[in-house]
C-alpha positions in Angstrom: 139.2 23.0 322.3 142.8 24.1 322.9 145.0 22.4 325.5 148.5 22.6 326.8 150.3 19.3 327.6 153.2 20.1 330.0 156.1 17.7 330.3 157.6 17.5 333.8 160.6 15.2 333.5 161.6 13.1 336.4 165.1 14.6 336.2 163.7 17.9 337.4 161.6 16.5 340.3 162.3 16.2 344.0 164.9 18.8 344.2 167.5 16.7 342.3 170.7 18.4 341.3 170.7 18.7 337.5 173.9 19.0 335.4 173.7 22.5 333.8 174.9 21.0 330.6 172.2 18.3 330.6 171.2 17.2 327.1 168.5 14.6 326.4 169.6 11.2 325.0 169.4 11.4 321.1 167.6 8.0 321.0 164.9 9.3 323.3 164.6 12.5 321.2 164.1 10.3 318.1 161.4 8.4 319.9 159.7 11.6 321.0 159.9 13.0 317.4 158.1 9.9 316.2 155.4 10.3 318.9 155.0 13.9 318.0 154.5 13.0 314.3 151.8 10.5 315.2 150.1 12.9 317.6 150.1 15.5 314.8 148.1 13.1 312.6 145.4 12.8 315.3 145.2 16.3 316.6 146.2 19.8 315.4 149.5 20.8 316.9 149.7 24.5 317.3 153.2 24.5 318.9 155.5 22.1 320.6 159.0 22.6 322.0 161.4 21.4 324.6 162.9 24.0 327.0 166.5 24.7 327.8 167.7 23.5 331.3 166.5 25.4 334.3 170.1 26.6 334.9 169.8 28.9 331.9 166.5 30.5 333.0 165.3 33.0 335.5 162.4 33.2 338.0 160.6 36.3 338.9 158.8 36.0 342.3 156.2 38.6 343.4 155.8 39.8 347.0 154.0 42.7 348.5 155.2 45.6 346.3 158.5 44.0 345.3 159.9 41.3 343.0 162.8 38.9 343.5 164.7 37.7 340.5 166.7 34.5 340.7 168.9 33.6 337.7 170.1 30.1 336.9 172.0 28.0 337.8 170.8 28.7 341.4 167.1 28.3 340.8 165.5 25.6 343.0 162.2 24.1 342.3 160.4 20.8 343.0 159.0 20.5 339.5 160.2 22.1 336.3 158.8 22.1 332.8 161.0 20.3 330.3 158.7 21.0 327.3 155.2 21.5 326.1 152.7 20.8 323.4 149.9 23.3 322.5 147.2 21.4 320.7 143.7 21.5 319.5 141.7 18.4 320.2 138.1 17.2 320.7 138.5 16.4 324.4 140.8 16.0 327.4 140.1 12.3 327.3 141.6 12.1 323.8 144.8 13.7 325.0 145.0 11.5 328.0 145.0 8.5 325.7 147.8 10.1 323.7 149.8 11.1 326.7 149.7 7.4 327.9 151.5 6.5 324.6 154.3 9.0 325.1 157.8 7.5 325.2 158.4 9.1 328.6 160.9 7.9 331.2 159.8 6.4 334.5 158.9 9.2 336.9 158.1 11.7 334.1 154.7 13.5 334.3 152.5 15.0 331.6 150.0 17.5 332.8 147.1 18.4 330.5 145.3 21.7 330.9 142.6 23.3 328.8 143.3 26.8 327.6 140.9 29.5 328.5 139.3 31.3 325.6 138.8 35.0 325.9 135.1 34.3 325.7 135.4 32.4 329.0 136.2 35.7 330.7 133.6 37.8 328.9 131.3 39.7 331.2 127.7 38.6 330.7 125.3 41.5 330.2 
C-alpha cells in the first residue's frame, strides 16, 4: 500500500508569523536525515522532500466560476506543509510507529494518509 506522510511543523501552525527567510536548524536536518535513512531500511521510500517556506509559494482558491490567486509572502493559513514522505508500507500502523520515532519538534504534526489507487475508483460492471 502507498501512503503519504505529511509534516506540518509547529512553526506554521496557529497563524504565527514566519520569517520569509526561515531555514531549518542544520542539526535538526541531520537528525531528520538519519531518521529517513532508517525509515528507508524498513519501508520503500518513493519520494521525500522538504518544501520551501510558504512565503515563496502561491495558493489558488476556487469560487463559483472564478479563482483567486494569492502569492507569498501574504498567504495566511492555519496549517502549512513543511515536507512529505511518499512511501510503500504494509500498513498504516507500521507508519504510525515510525512517525512516533521522528525527531520532530514539540507541536509538529505528521499526518498519514493512504493513497488511492486508480482501481479504487474503477466502475464496477
